[in-house]
MMTF fields as JSON, N, C-alpha, C and O atoms, coordinates in Angstrom:
{
  "mmtfVersion": "1.0.0",
  "mmtfProducer": "UNKNOWN",
  "numBonds": 335,
  "numAtoms": 336,
  "numGroups": 84,
  "numChains": 1,
  "numModels": 1,
  "chainsPerModel": [1],
  "groupsPerChain": [84],
  "chainIdList": ["A"],
  "bondAtomList": [4, 2, 8, 6, 12, 10, 16, 14, 20, 18, 24, 22, 28, 26, 32, 30, 36, 34, 40, 38, 44, 42, 48, 46, 52, 50, 56, 54, 60, 58, 64, 62, 68, 66, 72, 70, 76, 74, 80, 78, 84, 82, 88, 86, 92, 90, 96, 94, 100, 98, 104, 102, 108, 106, 112, 110, 116, 114, 120, 118, 124, 122, 128, 126, 132, 130, 136, 134, 140, 138, 144, 142, 148, 146, 152, 150, 156, 154, 160, 158, 164, 162, 168, 166, 172, 170, 176, 174, 180, 178, 184, 182, 188, 186, 192, 190, 196, 194, 200, 198, 204, 202, 208, 206, 212, 210, 216, 214, 220, 218, 224, 222, 228, 226, 232, 230, 236, 234, 240, 238, 244, 242, 248, 246, 252, 250, 256, 254, 260, 258, 264, 262, 268, 266, 272, 270, 276, 274, 280, 278, 284, 282, 288, 286, 292, 290, 296, 294, 300, 298, 304, 302, 308, 306, 312, 310, 316, 314, 320, 318, 324, 322, 328, 326, 332, 330],
  "bondOrderList": [1, 1, 1, 1, 1, 1, 1, 1, 1, 1, 1, 1, 1, 1, 1, 1, 1, 1, 1, 1, 1, 1, 1, 1, 1, 1, 1, 1, 1, 1, 1, 1, 1, 1, 1, 1, 1, 1, 1, 1, 1, 1, 1, 1, 1, 1, 1, 1, 1, 1, 1, 1, 1, 1, 1, 1, 1, 1, 1, 1, 1, 1, 1, 1, 1, 1, 1, 1, 1, 1, 1, 1, 1, 1, 1, 1, 1, 1, 1, 1, 1, 1, 1],
  "groupList": [{"groupName": "MET", "atomNameList": ["N", "CA", "C", "O"], "elementList": ["N", "C", "C", "O"], "formalChargeList": [0, 0, 0, 0], "bondAtomList": [1, 0, 2, 1, 3, 2], "bondOrderList": [1, 1, 2], "singleLetterCode": "M", "chemCompType": "L-PEPTIDE LINKING"}, {"groupName": "ALA", "atomNameList": ["N", "CA", "C", "O"], "elementList": ["N", "C", "C", "O"], "formalChargeList": [0, 0, 0, 0], "bondAtomList": [1, 0, 2, 1, 3, 2], "bondOrderList": [1, 1, 2], "singleLetterCode": "A", "chemCompType": "L-PEPTIDE LINKING"}, {"groupName": "VAL", "atomNameList": ["N", "CA", "C", "O"], "elementList": ["N", "C", "C", "O"], "formalChargeList": [0, 0, 0, 0], "bondAtomList": [1, 0, 2, 1, 3, 2], "bondOrderList": [1, 1, 2], "singleLetterCode": "V", "chemCompType": "L-PEPTIDE LINKING"}, {"groupName": "THR", "atomNameList": ["N", "CA", "C", "O"], "elementList": ["N", "C", "C", "O"], "formalChargeList": [0, 0, 0, 0], "bondAtomList": [1, 0, 2, 1, 3, 2], "bondOrderList": [1, 1, 2], "singleLetterCode": "T", "chemCompType": "L-PEPTIDE LINKING"}, {"groupName": "ILE", "atomNameList": ["N", "CA", "C", "O"], "elementList": ["N", "C", "C", "O"], "formalChargeList": [0, 0, 0, 0], "bondAtomList": [1, 0, 2, 1, 3, 2], "bondOrderList": [1, 1, 2], "singleLetterCode": "I", "chemCompType": "L-PEPTIDE LINKING"}, {"groupName": "ARG", "atomNameList": ["N", "CA", "C", "O"], "elementList": ["N", "C", "C", "O"], "formalChargeList": [0, 0, 0, 0], "bondAtomList": [1, 0, 2, 1, 3, 2], "bondOrderList": [1, 1, 2], "singleLetterCode": "R", "chemCompType": "L-PEPTIDE LINKING"}, {"groupName": "ASN", "atomNameList": ["N", "CA", "C", "O"], "elementList": ["N", "C", "C", "O"], "formalChargeList": [0, 0, 0, 0], "bondAtomList": [1, 0, 2, 1, 3, 2], "bondOrderList": [1, 1, 2], "singleLetterCode": "N", "chemCompType": "L-PEPTIDE LINKING"}, {"groupName": "LEU", "atomNameList": ["N", "CA", "C", "O"], "elementList": ["N", "C", "C", "O"], "formalChargeList": [0, 0, 0, 0], "bondAtomList": [1, 0, 2, 1, 3, 2], "bondOrderList": [1, 1, 2], "singleLetterCode": "L", "chemCompType": "L-PEPTIDE LINKING"}, {"groupName": "SER", "atomNameList": ["N", "CA", "C", "O"], "elementList": ["N", "C", "C", "O"], "formalChargeList": [0, 0, 0, 0], "bondAtomList": [1, 0, 2, 1, 3, 2], "bondOrderList": [1, 1, 2], "singleLetterCode": "S", "chemCompType": "L-PEPTIDE LINKING"}, {"groupName": "GLU", "atomNameList": ["N", "CA", "C", "O"], "elementList": ["N", "C", "C", "O"], "formalChargeList": [0, 0, 0, 0], "bondAtomList": [1, 0, 2, 1, 3, 2], "bondOrderList": [1, 1, 2], "singleLetterCode": "E", "chemCompType": "L-PEPTIDE LINKING"}, {"groupName": "HIS", "atomNameList": ["N", "CA", "C", "O"], "elementList": ["N", "C", "C", "O"], "formalChargeList": [0, 0, 0, 0], "bondAtomList": [1, 0, 2, 1, 3, 2], "bondOrderList": [1, 1, 2], "singleLetterCode": "H", "chemCompType": "L-PEPTIDE LINKING"}, {"groupName": "LYS", "atomNameList": ["N", "CA", "C", "O"], "elementList": ["N", "C", "C", "O"], "formalChargeList": [0, 0, 0, 0], "bondAtomList": [1, 0, 2, 1, 3, 2], "bondOrderList": [1, 1, 2], "singleLetterCode": "K", "chemCompType": "L-PEPTIDE LINKING"}, {"groupName": "GLN", "atomNameList": ["N", "CA", "C", "O"], "elementList": ["N", "C", "C", "O"], "formalChargeList": [0, 0, 0, 0], "bondAtomList": [1, 0, 2, 1, 3, 2], "bondOrderList": [1, 1, 2], "singleLetterCode": "Q", "chemCompType": "L-PEPTIDE LINKING"}, {"groupName": "PRO", "atomNameList": ["N", "CA", "C", "O"], "elementList": ["N", "C", "C", "O"], "formalChargeList": [0, 0, 0, 0], "bondAtomList": [1, 0, 2, 1, 3, 2], "bondOrderList": [1, 1, 2], "singleLetterCode": "P", "chemCompType": "L-PEPTIDE LINKING"}, {"groupName": "GLY", "atomNameList": ["N", "CA", "C", "O"], "elementList": ["N", "C", "C", "O"], "formalChargeList": [0, 0, 0, 0], "bondAtomList": [1, 0, 2, 1, 3, 2], "bondOrderList": [1, 1, 2], "singleLetterCode": "G", "chemCompType": "PEPTIDE LINKING"}, {"groupName": "ASP", "atomNameList": ["N", "CA", "C", "O"], "elementList": ["N", "C", "C", "O"], "formalChargeList": [0, 0, 0, 0], "bondAtomList": [1, 0, 2, 1, 3, 2], "bondOrderList": [1, 1, 2], "singleLetterCode": "D", "chemCompType": "L-PEPTIDE LINKING"}, {"groupName": "PHE", "atomNameList": ["N", "CA", "C", "O"], "elementList": ["N", "C", "C", "O"], "formalChargeList": [0, 0, 0, 0], "bondAtomList": [1, 0, 2, 1, 3, 2], "bondOrderList": [1, 1, 2], "singleLetterCode": "F", "chemCompType": "L-PEPTIDE LINKING"}],
  "groupTypeList": [0, 1, 1, 2, 3, 4, 5, 6, 7, 8, 9, 9, 1, 10, 5, 1, 7, 11, 12, 5, 1, 1, 5, 10, 6, 5, 8, 3, 9, 1, 9, 0, 5, 1, 4, 7, 9, 1, 1, 2, 5, 13, 13, 12, 5, 7, 7, 0, 14, 3, 1, 7, 1, 12, 1, 14, 1, 1, 1, 14, 7, 3, 8, 14, 15, 2, 9, 1, 7, 9, 5, 14, 7, 3, 1, 5, 13, 1, 9, 13, 0, 5, 16, 14],
  "groupIdList": [1, 2, 3, 4, 5, 6, 7, 8, 9, 10, 11, 12, 13, 14, 15, 16, 17, 18, 19, 20, 21, 22, 23, 24, 25, 26, 27, 28, 29, 30, 31, 32, 33, 34, 35, 36, 37, 38, 39, 40, 41, 42, 43, 44, 45, 46, 47, 48, 49, 50, 51, 52, 53, 54, 55, 56, 57, 58, 59, 60, 61, 62, 63, 64, 65, 66, 67, 68, 69, 70, 71, 72, 73, 74, 75, 76, 77, 78, 79, 80, 81, 82, 83, 84],
  "secStructList": [7, 7, 7, 7, 7, 7, 7, 1, 7, 7, 2, 2, 2, 2, 2, 2, 2, 2, 2, 2, 2, 2, 2, 6, 6, 1, 7, 2, 2, 2, 2, 2, 2, 2, 2, 2, 2, 2, 2, 2, 1, 7, 6, 6, 1, 7, 7, 2, 2, 2, 2, 2, 2, 2, 2, 2, 2, 2, 2, 6, 7, 7, 2, 2, 2, 2, 2, 2, 2, 2, 2, 2, 2, 2, 1, 7, 7, 7, 7, 7, 7, 7, 7, 7],
  "xCoordList": [13.934, 14.383, 15.884, 16.605, 16.338, 17.77, 18.407, 17.764, 19.679, 20.469, 21.606, 22.179, 21.93, 22.974, 23.954, 23.555, 25.218, 26.27, 26.901, 27.255, 27.045, 27.681, 29.026, 29.101, 30.066, 31.418, 31.963, 31.523, 32.914, 33.667, 32.791, 33.075, 31.735, 30.906, 31.638, 32.07, 31.778, 32.519, 31.786, 30.57, 32.54, 31.946, 30.967, 29.924, 31.302, 30.417, 29.073, 28.015, 29.129, 27.897, 27.083, 25.859, 27.749, 27.046, 26.393, 25.258, 27.105, 26.564, 25.353, 24.336, 25.464, 24.355, 23.153, 22.009, 23.417, 22.347, 21.624, 20.396, 22.381, 21.772, 20.925, 19.852, 21.406, 20.65, 19.364, 18.301, 19.478, 18.286, 17.263, 16.065, 17.74, 16.84, 16.131, 14.935, 16.868, 16.275, 15.191, 14.15, 15.436, 14.426, 13.151, 12.06, 13.287, 12.121, 11.583, 10.695, 12.117, 11.681, 11.771, 10.847, 12.891, 13.095, 14.552, 15.411, 14.804, 16.173, 17.021, 16.502, 18.332, 19.246, 19.001, 19.016, 18.78, 18.515, 17.22, 17.176, 16.178, 14.906, 15.079, 14.471, 15.896, 16.154, 16.87, 16.544, 17.836, 18.546, 17.583, 17.653, 16.685, 15.686, 14.814, 14.54, 14.38, 13.52, 14.249, 13.667, 15.508, 16.297, 16.456, 16.275, 16.792, 16.984, 15.679, 15.674, 14.577, 13.276, 12.913, 12.457, 13.109, 12.776, 13.652, 13.204, 14.896, 15.815, 15.47, 15.582, 15.058, 14.828, 13.361, 13.047, 12.467, 11.033, 10.392, 9.582, 10.752, 10.216, 8.71, 8.171, 8.022, 6.559, 6.072, 4.936, 6.889, 6.443, 6.673, 6.507, 7.058, 7.3, 5.994, 4.904, 6.128, 4.967, 4.442, 5.183, 3.192, 2.561, 1.815, 1.133, 1.939, 1.37, -0.138, -0.637, -0.86, -2.309, -2.697, -3.638, -1.972, -2.229, -1.973, -2.759, -0.87, -0.534, -1.607, -1.987, -2.089, -3.128, -4.437, -5.116, -4.788, -6.016, -5.917, -6.881, -4.756, -4.566, -4.62, -5.188, -4.04, -4.067, -5.505, -5.902, -6.273, -7.672, -8.481, -9.306, -8.25, -8.971, -8.597, -9.453, -7.318, -6.868, -7.474, -7.732, -7.699, -8.292, -9.806, -10.45, -10.388, -11.835, -12.597, -13.793, -11.924, -12.618, -13.591, -13.315, -14.718, -15.729, -15.866, -15.265, -16.65, -16.921, -17.599, -17.345, -18.462, -19.134, -18.153, -18.333, -17.119, -16.095, -15.377, -15.135, -15.046, -14.354, -15.245, -14.779, -16.523, -17.465, -17.582, -17.653, -17.604, -17.677, -16.429, -16.514, -15.284, -14.043, -14.079, -13.659, -14.576, -14.66, -15.629, -15.369, -16.741, -17.692, -17.022, -17.26, -16.199, -15.484, -14.519, -14.272, -13.975, -13.043, -13.755, -13.172, -15.018, -15.746, -16.602, -17.165, -16.703, -17.519, -16.858, -15.639, -17.696, -17.205, -16.488, -17.006, -15.322, -14.622, -15.418, -16.19, -15.221, -15.917, -15.426, -14.268, -16.336, -15.964, -15.192, -15.541, -14.174, -13.443, -14.314, -15.18, -14.067, -14.808, -14.374, -13.211, -15.319, -15.004, -15.264, -16.317, -14.338, -14.468, -14.577, -13.772, -15.563, -15.689, -16.158, -16.286],
  "yCoordList": [-46.502, -45.232, -45.125, -46.115, -43.928, -43.67, -43.62, -43.274, -43.97, -43.867, -42.892, -42.868, -42.092, -41.083, -41.269, -41.498, -41.169, -41.21, -39.835, -39.255, -39.312, -38.011, -38.249, -38.711, -37.927, -38.131, -36.821, -35.732, -36.956, -35.82, -34.789, -33.592, -35.244, -34.366, -34.129, -35.08, -32.885, -32.581, -33.156, -33.346, -33.423, -33.935, -32.914, -33.284, -31.625, -30.576, -30.585, -30.475, -30.715, -30.743, -31.982, -31.909, -33.114, -34.352, -34.253, -34.693, -33.681, -33.517, -32.569, -32.84, -31.472, -30.522, -31.168, -30.916, -31.998, -32.699, -33.653, -33.737, -34.368, -35.285, -34.529, -34.992, -33.374, -32.574, -32.041, -32.045, -31.589, -31.088, -32.202, -31.985, -33.403, -34.549, -34.863, -35.152, -34.805, -35.084, -34.053, -34.405, -32.779, -31.74, -31.994, -31.64, -32.609, -32.894, -34.307, -34.746, -35.009, -36.382, -37.319, -38.085, -37.253, -38.189, -38.601, -38.009, -39.631, -40.131, -39.131, -38.242, -39.297, -38.431, -38.595, -37.612, -39.804, -40.056, -39.376, -38.774, -39.466, -38.81, -37.292, -36.609, -36.771, -35.332, -34.892, -33.849, -35.677, -35.348, -35.37, -34.505, -36.355, -36.402, -35.158, -34.57, -34.761, -33.58, -32.322, -31.487, -32.187, -31.019, -30.991, -29.946, -32.13, -32.184, -31.925, -31.193, -32.51, -32.277, -30.795, -30.234, -30.163, -28.743, -27.886, -26.859, -28.305, -27.524, -27.612, -26.621, -28.777, -28.948, -28.855, -28.727, -28.917, -28.816, -27.818, -28.196, -26.54, -25.54, -25.397, -25.617, -25.031, -24.93, -23.843, -23.915, -22.841, -21.77, -22.088, -21.217, -23.338, -23.688, -23.605, -23.768, -23.355, -23.236, -24.623, -25.457, -24.863, -26.132, -25.972, -24.969, -26.939, -26.844, -26.611, -25.758, -27.337, -27.176, -25.774, -25.179, -25.258, -23.903, -22.89, -21.962, -23.066, -22.142, -22.167, -21.117, -23.343, -23.446, -22.813, -22.141, -23.029, -22.429, -20.909, -20.218, -20.395, -18.942, -18.382, -17.311, -19.089, -18.63, -18.626, -17.698, -19.642, -19.696, -18.572, -17.955, -18.304, -17.223, -15.875, -15.014, -15.704, -14.44, -14.243, -13.113, -15.349, -15.272, -15.166, -14.966, -15.3, -15.178, -16.44, -16.376, -17.602, -18.856, -19.2, -18.964, -19.753, -20.167, -21.684, -22.358, -22.208, -23.646, -24.073, -25.164, -23.213, -23.506, -23.646, -24.493, -22.823, -22.923, -24.269, -24.925, -24.66, -25.932, -27.092, -28.036, -27.027, -28.088, -28.174, -29.273, -27.034, -27.039, -27.68, -28.433, -27.386, -28.012, -29.527, -30.293, -29.948, -31.38, -32.084, -33.206, -31.43, -32.026, -32.19, -33.177, -31.245, -31.34, -32.506, -33.077, -32.863, -33.99, -35.321, -36.273, -35.388, -36.654, -36.733, -37.785, -35.635, -35.633, -36.485, -36.653, -37.016, -37.834, -36.922, -35.854, -37.309, -36.454, -36.271, -37.144, -35.139, -34.847, -35.792, -36.21, -36.116, -36.943, -36.07, -34.907, -36.614, -35.817, -35.565, -36.37, -34.445, -34.083, -34.996, -35.389, -35.317, -36.147, -35.301, -34.676, -35.283, -34.527, -35.501, -36.423, -35.288, -36.003, -37.359, -38.017],
  "zCoordList": [-64.739, -64.208, -64.314, -64.19, -64.542, -64.659, -63.283, -62.292, -63.241, -62.021, -62.277, -63.367, -61.276, -61.394, -60.248, -59.106, -60.559, -59.545, -59.471, -60.498, -58.275, -58.088, -57.412, -56.273, -58.134, -57.61, -57.046, -57.414, -56.158, -55.612, -54.912, -54.965, -54.262, -53.455, -52.141, -51.489, -51.757, -50.528, -49.317, -49.34, -48.281, -47.038, -46.471, -45.932, -46.591, -46.079, -46.817, -46.198, -48.129, -48.917, -48.585, -48.474, -48.427, -48.095, -46.722, -46.535, -45.769, -44.416, -44.448, -43.81, -45.183, -45.29, -45.965, -45.588, -46.958, -47.658, -46.716, -46.734, -45.896, -44.934, -43.91, -43.524, -43.475, -42.509, -43.149, -42.528, -44.385, -45.096, -45.261, -45.079, -45.607, -45.768, -44.453, -44.439, -43.361, -42.054, -41.72, -41.165, -42.059, -41.799, -42.589, -42.143, -43.764, -44.609, -44.41, -45.141, -43.433, -43.111, -44.305, -44.575, -45.02, -46.121, -46.165, -45.511, -46.953, -47.081, -47.858, -48.532, -47.747, -48.493, -49.989, -50.73, -50.428, -51.843, -52.289, -53.363, -51.481, -51.816, -51.839, -52.663, -50.949, -50.922, -52.195, -52.762, -52.642, -53.884, -55.069, -55.942, -55.101, -56.181, -56.17, -57.216, -54.979, -54.859, -55.327, -56.02, -54.953, -55.352, -56.866, -57.491, -57.455, -58.903, -59.65, -60.64, -59.196, -59.838, -59.785, -60.781, -58.639, -58.495, -59.401, -59.912, -59.598, -60.425, -61.908, -62.63, -62.362, -63.803, -64.196, -65.379, -63.231, -63.514, -62.561, -61.715, -62.698, -61.77, -61.918, -63.003, -60.837, -60.887, -61.835, -62.303, -62.134, -63.018, -64.489, -65.343, -64.797, -66.2, -66.995, -66.447, -68.27, -69.136, -69.491, -70.01, -69.216, -69.547, -70.872, -71.08, -71.754, -73.092, -73.063, -73.796, -72.248, -72.174, -71.718, -72.243, -70.747, -70.259, -71.362, -71.554, -72.09, -73.177, -74.266, -74.786, -74.608, -75.635, -75.171, -75.947, -73.909, -73.376, -73.373, -73.703, -73.002, -72.998, -74.415, -74.632, -75.382, -76.77, -77.297, -78.002, -76.963, -77.38, -76.766, -77.441, -75.49, -74.815, -75.429, -75.63, -75.722, -76.322, -77.715, -78.129, -78.433, -79.775, -79.723, -80.753, -78.522, -78.38, -78.725, -79.009, -78.708, -79.008, -77.891, -76.715, -78.268, -77.305, -77.326, -78.162, -76.413, -76.395, -77.685, -78.196, -78.209, -79.477, -80.626, -81.5, -80.629, -81.668, -81.582, -82.595, -80.372, -80.179, -80.599, -81.237, -80.246, -80.639, -82.156, -82.706, -82.839, -84.309, -84.899, -85.869, -84.32, -84.803, -84.582, -85.448, -83.437, -83.15, -84.097, -84.531, -84.415, -85.371, -86.728, -87.424, -87.1, -88.369, -88.406, -89.468, -87.264, -87.212, -87.403, -87.921, -86.985, -87.077, -88.336, -88.637, -89.069, -90.289, -91.368, -91.396, -92.254, -93.362, -94.357, -94.681, -94.845, -95.791, -97.08, -97.477, -97.718, -98.971, -100.064, -100.076, -100.98, -102.129, -103.128, -103.335, -103.729, -104.712, -105.942, -106.284, -106.59, -107.799, -108.948, -109.046, -109.798, -110.984, -112.226, -112.348, -113.113, -114.355, -115.515, -115.649, -116.335, -117.592, -117.529, -118.561]
}
């Protein structure tokens, strides 16, 4: 895991951070992690699986279509044509 050092944090900000951590029943360090995670990984972010499912639904794909694609992945490849 990465470690981060925050320099020149004002006393007021540090005090407010400690109070916020106490309200959430966690350490100041855990509170900082939570704040940073929420800032860079918001809950409304687009998830790849969700995007793919929505694209499939918009295209009208069914479970049968997906099963046919999966069967194609496990099928033996075609033999190349031989001439002469």
